[in-house]
N, C-alpha and C positions, 0 to 999 in steps of 0.2 A: 609614490609608490602608487601601483596599479593591481586590486586586487581585483578578477572576476568573481564572479557569485557562485560560478561553477564552470572548469575549464575542464572540458570530457577529454579533448587531447592529452592534458598534463596524468589527469586521472588513468587512462590506458594505459600511457608509456611504458608502464613496467610490464607490460603483459603484451608487449608490441611483437616482441620475436615468437611469444609462444601462440598467439591470434594468428601470425602469418603460416605459424606450422601448421595449425589445427586447419585452416583455410585450405591447405594446400594437400592435406591429407585428405579431406570432406572431397575436393577435386579430384584428386586421383583414385578413390572408391567410387566415384560418378553416381551415387545416391544423396539425392538432395532432401527428400522428407521420408517423414517419419521412418527413417533407418536407424542404424546401429547406434549412432550418437545420440539421437533423443533419447534410447530406451534405455544407454548407460545413464544418461543424466537423471532420468526418471526414477531411476535406480536410486544413486546416488545424493538426489535433492530430497527422497522420501527419506532417506538411512540420516540423513542431516537435519531434518525436521521432528525425526523420532517419529514418524507414519509408517504404515504399512504401503500405502499408495501415493505416487505421484503422477498426475499426467500434463504434457507438455501440451500448449494451445499457443494460440497465436497475439494474445495479448491479455492485461490482466482485468479490463473487460470482459471478454470473452471468457474470462477465467468465474467471473462471478453471474455470468450468465449462464452457463454451462452448467454451476451446479445447480441453479434455479430449474435449468429446463431437466436436468438428470431427474430432480425429485420429483417435475411432473410426471416423468414417461415411470416412474414408480408410484405414482397413487398419491405422494406426501403432498403435493401443492397443484392448484387450479387456477385457472383463470380467474382474475379478481380478487384469490386472497393477496391479504395485507401483509407487509411486511416492515418492520418497525427498524428505522435505519437512523443515524444521527444526521440534523440540520445540517451541522457544520463540516461538512466533509467537499472532496472533489466531487465532480457532476458523475463520474462512473457509477459512482457505488446505485443514484438515483437511476439511472440510465439502465444499466442491468435490470434491475426490479422494473423498469415500463418495458425495454425490450424483452421479459419476460411474459408480458401481461399479466402482472402483476402489480398490484398498488402501493407506492411507497409511503410511509407514514414516518414523517421526520421527528424528531425528538431534540430537544435542549440537552447539549455538552455539560457536564462536568467544566465547572467556570475556571478551574483552577490546572487540571490535565487535557481539557478541550476534547476529552473523549467520551464516550457513549456513558450519560449518568445514569445507571441502573434503577436511581430512585425513581426515573421519569418514569419505567416501564409500565410500570399498573394504570397511569393516567392514560394510557395509550392502547391497554388491550383494549380487544371486541372480538365477538364470535368468530369475526373472520381471521384473525391474526394465525399466523401460522408460524413466522418464524423473524430471527431476529437477524441482522448483519452488523455487529459491532467493527468498528474500523480502528486499527490501531494508528493512530493518526498521529504525523511527524515521525514515527517508528517507536511510538513506547504503546506496551499491548493495554487495550482498554480493560478496565478491572472484571476481570472474564469469571470469578467467583459466584458474585451476586446475579450476573446475567444470566450464569448455566443456571442457578439454582432455581430462578425465577423461571425459563425456560423449560425445564425438567418440572415443576407445579403444574405448568400451564399446556405440557405437550408441543413445544416448540422445537423447531431445528435453529441452530445456530451455525451462523455461517461466518467465518473470521473474513474480513477484508484486511488482508498482510500484505499490499502493494506496497507498503511503505516501512516494513518492519523483519525485513529479511535478517535472521538472526538474535532478534528480540526475544526475551525471555520472562515469564510470568510464572512467580513460584516454583522455578524450578523447570517447567517445561517451555520448549520452545515455540514460537508464532508460527502457526500451521497445524499445530499438534494440540490445540487449544479447546477446539468444539465439533462439530460433527463435521466441518470440512471447512478448506479454507484456499483465498484467491492471492494469485501472488502475480506481481508483474514485474516485469525483466526490462524495462523502456530502460534505453541508457543512463538515466540521471538517478536510477535506482543504487540503493546501496550493494545489490547485484544485479548489474545492467549489463546488458546485451549490446549488437551494435546495429539495433535495430528496434521492431516489435516482438515481445515473446511474454509468457505468462504460463503460470502451472496450477494448476489444483492439487493439493493434497488431503487425504483422508484416509483412515482405517474403514470404510466402510465400502466392501467388495462389489456390490449392486452398485451402489453410484458410481464407484470409479470404472467400472465396464460400462454402464450407460453415456457416463461422459467420452469415456475414448471413440464410441460409436458416434456420438452426437458431433464431435469436434469432426469428425469426418463423414460428413452428412447423410451421417444415421446409418451406417453399413455396419452392418456384422460381420460379413464376409464381401469379398469383392462382388459388386453389384448386385448386390443384395441388401435391400434397406427397412431397417425395420422400424425405423425411426424417420421425422422430417428433421434432418439435421442442419448440420453447417458447416463450410470451411474456415476451422481453425484449429492451425497445425504447426506447433513450433516446427522450425527448420531446421536441418541438419547443422551448417553454418553456427545459427546460433546457440543451439545445443553444445555444439564444440567449441566456442568461445566462452560458454558459462561454465564448463568442464575446465576448462583450464584458469577462469578468476574463482570458482568456486572455492579453492584450497585458502583461498587469501582473504575471505570473506570477515573471518571472525577478527584478523590482523586492523584488517580497514578499519572494522568497526571499533575497535579499542582507539585507534588513531580520532576517529569522530569522537567518540567518546571523554580523551581526553582533551581536546577545544572546548569541548560542552562544558568540563570541568572548570576550564580557566574563565570560560565566558561567567559561568555562575558564580565562582569566588570572586571575580577581580571587573565584572561591571559593576558598578557603584551609582551609575545614574539615576536618582528619585524618580525619574518621569517614564524609565523601563519598568514592565511587568516583564518579569523571565521566568522561563517554564516550571511548572512543578513535577516531581516523578514520583509515582506512587513508590512506597518501599519496598516492595513484593516485587518490581519491574525491573530488568534492565530495559535501558533505554537505547535505542542506538542511532538514534537523531540523524534518519534520514534528512530532518528539516531542522533548526534549530529557530523556533518561532520567538521574537518577543512580542510586547504590544505596547504601544506609544499611540497618545490621543491624539497626536497633531504629525501624523504620518509622513503625510509632502515633505514636510519641514525638515523631518529629521531623514529620509531620503534623499532629499537635494543636498543636504549638508555630507550625509556619507559621499555622496558621489561626487561631490566638487572636492573630496579628500582621495579619489579614487578606490574608493569600495564600494561596489556592484551589491547591491541587494536585490531580495527579490519579495515577493507577497502571492500567499496561500492562503486564502484566494480571494480576489476580489470584493465576488459577488456569489451571494451563498446560493444552492440549487432554488429555493423555494423563490426566488428573485430573478430569475434568467429567464428571457422571453419564452425559450421551449416548454415552460412549465407556470404559463398562464393561469393555470387552474390552481396554483396556488401562490400566487401572488402577493393575495388578497390576506395571507398567512403571516403573522408578526412572531419570528423565536428572537429577545430581545439580546440574549447572550451569546447568538448563531449569530446575530447582527453585529455587534461588539465587535466579536473577535475577527470577524472579515473585515472591517472596517478598520481597527487598529492594527492588525499583525503586519509584523516585517520580518522577511526570514534574514539573519545572517549566514556570512559563508563560514560553510562548516563542511570540510568535505579529507580526505587523506592525502590531497593535492598541496596544503595549505602547509607552509611554514610555521614557526614557532614565532620568526620575525614578524610575518603577515598578520599572526593573531594578533599578539600583544600591539600593534601596528594601530588594528580595529580596536582592540579593546581601549587603547589611548586616546583614538577619537571621539568612542563613544561617549567617553566621561568626560570629557572635554567640550562637550555640544550644547550650547546655551542656547 
């Protein structure tokens, strides 16, 4: 049996006819950037996330940066301000802060959920701290209540990195509605993925949404009039059309991921594997199903020989990357252990019950 970690062709096969029809509609209309499809997707995505505003942008990275840049235009943030982020995230979280001329302050995660540990916040608070970016890593919302309480007590903005958490729920509220603003990615591998790059910002803050709409389009407030020094980061009509076709099926696809994860959690019995934990008040959407295993190379090689492809999210934490040499001296033992031991198992709606059973069987037989 050959099981890919993720087969994008199989994942999109149920939507092929609808996607082709959407493409023809956009081509026939002849309007390709910031048109009716983008406006419609912004409306329905805001409704889905239970917020007032959604702004389509070019990528999840741009969404994060544009939130920060938006707050700079409103006078809330300024160059050199510090932003607390989890140390164990994809590099885009840190990169967005750096690109916005702010200072990332990495902190250790909760060793059980792998999300930002609220108990670490007070240890890294300084007079320059102005914002916190909790990442809903792997598809599980961060423990937002204590994070929001800490932020309110210290006058900080909270920005969700929800790039992996489409449809996730925390204490009855959707990811994207849990803080001052949120950033989503629609990269093809995401739970809601388009056929290229794409992203969105969600917020209830009208002034922030308006600033981001301007900033994503060179800083224009009207054609050829630029109030800000912006950027070119616009969700295009084709990607918006594809997302509109796939969004109605997001909850169903997430339920399939959750069913696979439930089997993994119940049926994987190998003593060397550490399985992920979920907060009781959260609904995990399992963009990634991470396990931790001390001898990762041996485990991956064994599964590869059995025809099971796995992935690593992520091999090297941001503070150890060559691009951030100023952070290379820092030590984050929990983060480093996660990045050293994490293996991602296949967990997506294209998997069959037989394939899931085969994966579980081979893992339990690993010697």
